N, CA and C atoms as a LAMMPS dump frame, in Angstrom:
ITEM: TIMESTEP
0
ITEM: NUMBER OF ATOMS
312
ITEM: BOX BOUNDS ff ff ff
-5.0000000000000000e+02 5.0000000000000000e+02
-5.0000000000000000e+02 5.0000000000000000e+02
-5.0000000000000000e+02 5.0000000000000000e+02
ITEM: ATOMS id mol type element x y z
1 1 1 N 6.004 8.927 19.029
2 1 2 C 5.682 8.67 17.735
3 1 3 C 5.785 9.819 17.279
4 2 1 N 6.461 10.265 15.923
5 2 2 C 6.785 11.614 15.563
6 2 3 C 5.343 11.583 14.392
7 3 1 N 5.447 13.033 14.372
8 3 2 C 3.817 13.317 13.558
9 3 3 C 4.149 13.094 12.126
10 4 1 N 3.376 12.553 11.48
11 4 2 C 3.601 12.472 9.963
12 4 3 C 3.741 13.741 9.079
13 5 1 N 4.747 13.98 8.256
14 5 2 C 4.667 15.422 8.011
15 5 3 C 3.306 15.367 6.908
16 6 1 N 3.24 16.488 6.288
17 6 2 C 2.064 16.609 5.466
18 6 3 C 2.927 16.551 4.244
19 7 1 N 1.791 16.079 3.251
20 7 2 C 2.157 15.802 1.776
21 7 3 C 0.734 16.026 1.247
22 8 1 N 0.784 15.691 -0.028
23 8 2 C -0.389 16.34 -0.777
24 8 3 C -0.618 14.836 -1.411
25 9 1 N -2.31 14.473 -1.966
26 9 2 C -2.62 13.51 -2.737
27 9 3 C -1.669 13.227 -3.607
28 10 1 N -0.881 14.189 -4.469
29 10 2 C -0.242 14.054 -5.351
30 10 3 C 0.871 13.492 -5.196
31 11 1 N 1.53 13.424 -3.906
32 11 2 C 2.874 13.144 -3.375
33 11 3 C 2.228 11.597 -3.034
34 12 1 N 1.213 11.281 -2.32
35 12 2 C 0.785 9.727 -2.232
36 12 3 C 0.411 9.198 -3.972
37 13 1 N -0.088 9.7 -4.751
38 13 2 C -0.178 9.103 -5.808
39 13 3 C 1.152 8.988 -6.118
40 14 1 N 2.051 10.045 -6.436
41 14 2 C 3.509 9.435 -6.749
42 14 3 C 4.255 8.34 -6.171
43 15 1 N 3.817 7.993 -5.028
44 15 2 C 4.39 7.183 -4.206
45 15 3 C 4.043 5.772 -4.681
46 16 1 N 2.614 5.675 -5.034
47 16 2 C 1.893 4.62 -5.896
48 16 3 C 2.583 4.251 -6.727
49 17 1 N 2.893 5.458 -7.673
50 17 2 C 4.021 4.873 -8.796
51 17 3 C 4.815 4.547 -8.544
52 18 1 N 5.734 4.953 -7.373
53 18 2 C 7.063 4.111 -7.232
54 18 3 C 6.951 2.883 -6.633
55 19 1 N 5.895 2.665 -5.689
56 19 2 C 5.805 1.395 -5.694
57 19 3 C 5.59 0.154 -6.61
58 20 1 N 4.401 0.826 -8.097
59 20 2 C 4.155 -0.078 -8.893
60 20 3 C 5.606 -0.409 -9.468
61 21 1 N 6.326 0.6 -9.762
62 21 2 C 7.875 0.214 -10.224
63 21 3 C 8.653 -0.498 -9.852
64 22 1 N 9.154 -0.526 -8.537
65 22 2 C 10.341 -0.437 -7.649
66 22 3 C 9.79 -1.733 -6.666
67 23 1 N 8.766 -2.07 -6.314
68 23 2 C 8.353 -2.68 -5.268
69 23 3 C 7.285 -3.748 -5.385
70 24 1 N 6.843 -3.633 -6.21
71 24 2 C 5.024 -4.508 -6.343
72 24 3 C 5.798 -5.873 -6.824
73 25 1 N 5.331 -7.099 -6.217
74 25 2 C 5.682 -8.134 -6.148
75 25 3 C 6.903 -8.524 -6.413
76 26 1 N 8.233 -7.58 -5.82
77 26 2 C 9.203 -7.915 -5.724
78 26 3 C 9.583 -8.245 -3.658
79 27 1 N 10.376 -9.233 -3.512
80 27 2 C 11.05 -8.936 -2.265
81 27 3 C 9.482 -9.28 -1.286
82 28 1 N 9.463 -8.541 0.035
83 28 2 C 8.465 -8.85 0.675
84 28 3 C 7.031 -8.583 0.228
85 29 1 N 7.236 -7.687 -0.96
86 29 2 C 5.659 -7.384 -1.701
87 29 3 C 5.374 -8.629 -2.434
88 30 1 N 5.866 -9.315 -2.68
89 30 2 C 5.32 -10.4 -3.488
90 30 3 C 4.489 -11.256 -3.195
91 31 1 N 4.48 -11.54 -1.636
92 31 2 C 3.349 -12.136 -0.77
93 31 3 C 2.051 -11.24 -0.294
94 32 1 N 2.406 -10.024 -0.651
95 32 2 C 1.617 -8.765 -0.076
96 32 3 C 0.259 -9.074 -0.676
97 33 1 N -1.052 -9.081 0.274
98 33 2 C -0.859 -8.629 1.385
99 33 3 C -0.898 -9.931 2.228
100 34 1 N -0.126 -9.724 3.525
101 34 2 C -0.338 -11.414 4.178
102 34 3 C -1.621 -11.32 5.162
103 35 1 N -1.465 -12.278 5.93
104 35 2 C -2.66 -12.194 6.896
105 35 3 C -2.923 -11.251 7.811
106 36 1 N -1.67 -10.24 8.001
107 36 2 C -1.466 -9.368 9.181
108 36 3 C -2.078 -7.999 8.412
109 37 1 N -1.926 -8.21 6.762
110 37 2 C -2.819 -6.886 6.206
111 37 3 C -3.668 -6.751 6.44
112 38 1 N -4.691 -5.789 6.762
113 38 2 C -6.167 -5.708 6.848
114 38 3 C -6.791 -4.736 6.102
115 39 1 N -6.221 -3.661 5.433
116 39 2 C -6.402 -2.762 4.819
117 39 3 C -5.483 -2.414 3.741
118 40 1 N -6.365 -1.766 2.005
119 40 2 C -5.443 -1.326 1.01
120 40 3 C -5.932 0.108 0.969
121 41 1 N -4.803 0.687 0.118
122 41 2 C -5.55 2.293 -0.557
123 41 3 C -5.939 1.071 -1.926
124 42 1 N -7.159 1.791 -2.497
125 42 2 C -7.662 1.657 -4.03
126 42 3 C -7.169 2.742 -4.71
127 43 1 N -6.684 2.923 -5.797
128 43 2 C -6.631 3.878 -6.841
129 43 3 C -6.437 3.115 -8.44
130 44 1 N -7.252 3.601 -9.083
131 44 2 C -7.221 3.307 -10.182
132 44 3 C -7.159 1.907 -10.705
133 45 1 N -7.988 1.159 -9.457
134 45 2 C -8.509 0.388 -9.754
135 45 3 C -6.99 -0.875 -9.625
136 46 1 N -6.127 -0.834 -8.955
137 46 2 C -5.058 -1.331 -8.193
138 46 3 C -5.222 -0.803 -6.796
139 47 1 N -4.197 -1.562 -5.885
140 47 2 C -4.524 -1.482 -4.32
141 47 3 C -3.303 -1.748 -4.147
142 48 1 N -2.837 -1.076 -3.006
143 48 2 C -1.605 -0.641 -2.339
144 48 3 C -1.589 -0.681 -1.551
145 49 1 N -0.548 -1.26 -0.275
146 49 2 C -0.064 -0.808 1.335
147 49 3 C 0.104 -0.068 1.864
148 50 1 N -1.342 0.943 2.753
149 50 2 C -1.126 2.058 3.054
150 50 3 C 0.258 2.223 3.706
151 51 1 N 0.549 2.142 4.786
152 51 2 C 1.58 2.31 5.673
153 51 3 C 3.149 2.384 4.469
154 52 1 N 3.225 1.661 3.422
155 52 2 C 4.387 1.616 2.627
156 52 3 C 4.181 3.137 1.533
157 53 1 N 3.097 3.237 1.359
158 53 2 C 2.841 4.301 0.516
159 53 3 C 3.28 5.619 1.223
160 54 1 N 2.711 5.766 2.531
161 54 2 C 2.533 6.422 3.07
162 54 3 C 4.469 6.995 3.562
163 55 1 N 4.701 6.041 3.852
164 55 2 C 6.331 6.001 4.059
165 55 3 C 7.267 6.268 3.042
166 56 1 N 6.765 6.083 1.459
167 56 2 C 7.714 6.211 0.23
168 56 3 C 7.149 7.667 0.144
169 57 1 N 5.711 8.464 0.603
170 57 2 C 5.941 10.051 0.394
171 57 3 C 6.006 10.525 1.285
172 58 1 N 6.437 10.327 2.674
173 58 2 C 6.689 10.991 3.409
174 58 3 C 8.617 10.901 3.825
175 59 1 N 9.122 9.658 3.476
176 59 2 C 10.1 9.392 4.216
177 59 3 C 10.455 9.155 5.443
178 60 1 N 9.202 9.176 6.182
179 60 2 C 9.281 7.864 7.689
180 60 3 C 9.324 6.86 7.47
181 61 1 N 9.704 6.204 8.376
182 61 2 C 10.187 4.767 8.807
183 61 3 C 8.499 3.895 8.732
184 62 1 N 8.047 2.913 8.312
185 62 2 C 7.096 2.402 8.775
186 62 3 C 6.774 1.972 9.922
187 63 1 N 7.516 1.766 10.497
188 63 2 C 7.752 1.431 12.559
189 63 3 C 7.756 2.834 12.966
190 64 1 N 7.589 4.03 12.548
191 64 2 C 7.687 5.145 13.074
192 64 3 C 5.899 5.278 13.317
193 65 1 N 5.17 5.067 12.68
194 65 2 C 4.02 5.242 12.881
195 65 3 C 2.905 4.2 12.46
196 66 1 N 1.812 4.152 12.963
197 66 2 C 0.576 2.993 13.085
198 66 3 C 0.017 2.858 11.729
199 67 1 N -0.532 1.616 11.653
200 67 2 C -1.306 1.159 10.548
201 67 3 C -2.472 1.337 11.09
202 68 1 N -3.458 0.888 10.383
203 68 2 C -5.014 0.938 10.584
204 68 3 C -5.639 2.525 10.77
205 69 1 N -6.173 2.814 11.834
206 69 2 C -6.841 4.201 12.539
207 69 3 C -5.952 5.434 11.828
208 70 1 N -4.745 4.91 12.27
209 70 2 C -3.718 6.333 12.088
210 70 3 C -3.391 6.549 10.44
211 71 1 N -3.079 5.464 9.967
212 71 2 C -2.789 5.33 8.442
213 71 3 C -4.287 5.854 7.907
214 72 1 N -4.968 5.283 7.749
215 72 2 C -6.379 5.535 6.879
216 72 3 C -6.946 6.845 7.631
217 73 1 N -6.815 7.704 8.242
218 73 2 C -7.333 8.961 8.788
219 73 3 C -6.021 9.611 8.207
220 74 1 N -4.851 9.66 7.716
221 74 2 C -4.046 10.396 6.78
222 74 3 C -4.431 10.437 5.653
223 75 1 N -4.691 9.371 5.077
224 75 2 C -4.87 9.156 3.467
225 75 3 C -6.38 9.557 3.211
226 76 1 N -7.223 9.394 4.206
227 76 2 C -8.475 9.898 4.454
228 76 3 C -8.719 11.46 3.748
229 77 1 N -7.717 11.919 4.843
230 77 2 C -7.81 13.613 4.77
231 77 3 C -6.937 14.18 3.677
232 78 1 N -6.635 13.25 2.497
233 78 2 C -6.112 13.383 0.804
234 78 3 C -7.215 12.651 0.654
235 79 1 N -8.157 12.627 0.452
236 79 2 C -9.328 12.032 -0.266
237 79 3 C -8.847 10.679 -1.226
238 80 1 N -7.937 9.812 -0.583
239 80 2 C -7.648 8.767 -1.098
240 80 3 C -8.746 7.74 -0.568
241 81 1 N -8.841 6.392 -1.098
242 81 2 C -10.03 5.565 -0.794
243 81 3 C -9.523 4.27 -0.187
244 82 1 N -9.68 3.995 1.244
245 82 2 C -8.929 2.97 1.914
246 82 3 C -10.25 1.568 1.963
247 83 1 N -9.861 0.175 1.424
248 83 2 C -10.966 -0.5 1.742
249 83 3 C -10.279 -1.651 2.612
250 84 1 N -11.28 -2.271 2.989
251 84 2 C -11.316 -3.639 3.955
252 84 3 C -10.536 -4.969 2.895
253 85 1 N -9.537 -5.289 3.422
254 85 2 C -8.687 -6.623 2.598
255 85 3 C -9.696 -7.855 3.134
256 86 1 N -10.826 -7.853 2.367
257 86 2 C -11.498 -9.525 2.85
258 86 3 C -10.279 -10.74 2.026
259 87 1 N -11.079 -11.948 1.982
260 87 2 C -10.303 -13.376 1.881
261 87 3 C -10.24 -12.967 0.558
262 88 1 N -11.268 -12.585 0.041
263 88 2 C -11.324 -13.073 -1.702
264 88 3 C -10.537 -11.875 -2.525
265 89 1 N -10.707 -10.998 -1.913
266 89 2 C -9.508 -9.794 -2.518
267 89 3 C -8.265 -10.076 -1.92
268 90 1 N -8.154 -10.619 -1.124
269 90 2 C -6.53 -11.059 0.018
270 90 3 C -6.456 -12.232 -1.675
271 91 1 N -6.77 -13.12 -1.773
272 91 2 C -6.37 -14.309 -2.895
273 91 3 C -6.135 -13.869 -4.049
274 92 1 N -7.127 -12.538 -4.716
275 92 2 C -7.055 -12.019 -5.861
276 92 3 C -5.908 -11.053 -5.683
277 93 1 N -5.419 -10.513 -4.837
278 93 2 C -3.992 -9.838 -5.093
279 93 3 C -2.672 -10.756 -4.789
280 94 1 N -3.026 -11.425 -4.107
281 94 2 C -1.703 -12.34 -4.077
282 94 3 C -1.481 -12.821 -5.482
283 95 1 N -2.604 -13.249 -6.164
284 95 2 C -2.601 -14.442 -7.414
285 95 3 C -1.941 -13.078 -8.551
286 96 1 N -1.986 -11.618 -8.127
287 96 2 C -1.908 -10.634 -9.255
288 96 3 C -0.322 -10.435 -9.22
289 97 1 N 0.158 -10.687 -8.004
290 97 2 C 1.345 -10.631 -7.66
291 97 3 C 2.391 -11.674 -8.063
292 98 1 N 1.938 -12.912 -8.605
293 98 2 C 2.805 -13.648 -8.787
294 98 3 C 3.29 -13.35 -10.115
295 99 1 N 4.677 -14.02 -10.56
296 99 2 C 5.188 -13.983 -11.856
297 99 3 C 4.781 -15.013 -12.822
298 100 1 N 4.484 -14.125 -14.141
299 100 2 C 3.837 -14.957 -14.895
300 100 3 C 4.712 -16.23 -15.205
301 101 1 N 3.632 -17.563 -15.399
302 101 2 C 4.308 -18.95 -15.679
303 101 3 C 5.649 -18.787 -16.902
304 102 1 N 6.716 -19.179 -17.015
305 102 2 C 7.732 -19.373 -17.653
306 102 3 C 7.348 -20.612 -18.81
307 103 1 N 7.65 -20.363 -20.247
308 103 2 C 7.371 -20.989 -21.095
309 103 3 C 8.598 -22.05 -21.012
310 104 1 N 8.441 -23.215 -21.386
311 104 2 C 9.415 -24.092 -21.613
312 104 3 C 9.762 -24.69 -23.022
């Protein structure tokens, strides 16, 4: 696996803004986090999938590096907070990703 290129904390935070604008609640992220997702980045009251944020910031595909320890070490070096996704947080995040009910 290739080494992840170095990016700054600001680059990762910019990737979070991109995720919010272009991916949150859409496509495969409409059901994020899934049962397979164990960790999230926490930033300013919002949560993000670590591998996707790293991928957006570095341009490296998510299949080119591992989640868990590798992703956490990478984001920890840049002073970002990684949290474990427990069942209550998983349900809250899924509910937050649901589109608002349509008026009849």
